[in-house]
C-alpha positions, 0 to 999 in steps of 0.5 A: 441828447448829449453824452458827456463824451464820445461813445464807442458802442450802443446797445438797446434793451426792451425799455432802455438804452446804454452806451459805452463811452470812450473812457470805458464808462457806461451811460444809460437812459430810458425806463427805470423800474429796477435801476436806482441810477436813473430816473424813471422814464428819463431821456437824459443819459446818466453815468452808471456809478461804480462801473469802469473798464467796460468792453461789452454790454448785453441788455435784456428787457429790464436788465443790463450786464457789462463785461469788463476788460478783466473778463469780470461780469457785472449785472443790474436791473430786474431780479438783481439784488442789491441794486447797482452793478453786481459782480457775477461771482466766479465768471470770466467771460469773453462775450455776453448776450442777453434775452428778455429775462436771461443772460448767456456768456462765452466763458474764458474757458470757451464754455457757454453758461446761462442764467435767469429765466426760461429753459435756455440752460436746460431748466424751466425755472429761475437760475440765480447763478451761471449754469453750464449748457452741456452737449455743445461743440468745441471751438465756440467763437460766438453766442447770441440770444433771442429777445422775447423769442427765448432762443440761443445760437452758437457758432463754432470756428468752422461756421457751424451753428447750434441753437436751442430754446424756443422754436415757436416761429421756427427760429431754430431752423427746424420744423419740429417741437415748439421748444428744444432743450438740446442744441440742434444744428440748422441746415444753412446752405451755402457758405459757412457763417461768420456771424450769427444773430438772434433777437432784436429789431429786424435790420438787415442793411449795413452788413459790413465787410469787417463782420458787423452783425445784422440784427434779427426779430425776436423769433428770427435767426440770421447769419452772415456768410463768408461770401457776404450772403445773409440768410434768415429763418423764423418769424420775420421770414415766415419759414423755418428754412434758412432763406436768402435775403435779397439785399439792396445793391451796394450793401456791404 
């Protein structure tokens, strides 16, 4: 697979993959039911036309969102019309994250807004526009969405977590209801979290000193602590209790 220039970041969705190039353009490849820039089933990376200055990507099952250097967010794919990167009106974002059928952003005002399907934003229907998630703590520094697990977790500046959404596998860190619309705080023992992740394929290796994330199963949540420990709970761990992961020696 050849890219037109070196990539600085890569993200995988349900059936497609995208990369940010050194020039801050974006290329994507994979399945294509909703993206006219690609041929269906193409394994050849193709540049997304009309998109430049990209800082971050968030990929769902069949949609993609990009955050630009200006804070503007543009999305394309499933349920996004017209086709092509469409600006999300009125949204300035510092961070993006996507579940299978929804997207959330940490706004430039340090608020969390979500849109799309599922009740991650206290609704059980489709949200066309970013909707504020209420009752969250102040000083939010990170937001991460689960894939098909349909949950979201945020981390504040003190390393404390709040999670909401699906709890089918205990991914909210509690032995409670199968779905929680209100944010709850998993009791993560030990050092405070400096990274949190939810969703994706299980990859608990290569947890780097500079805070590169470890990924989690669709119904699993993981944290990387300030002391370098990784704790996970939910589907992959078969428990709702945050459980220390025994990493191979030399992992950092």
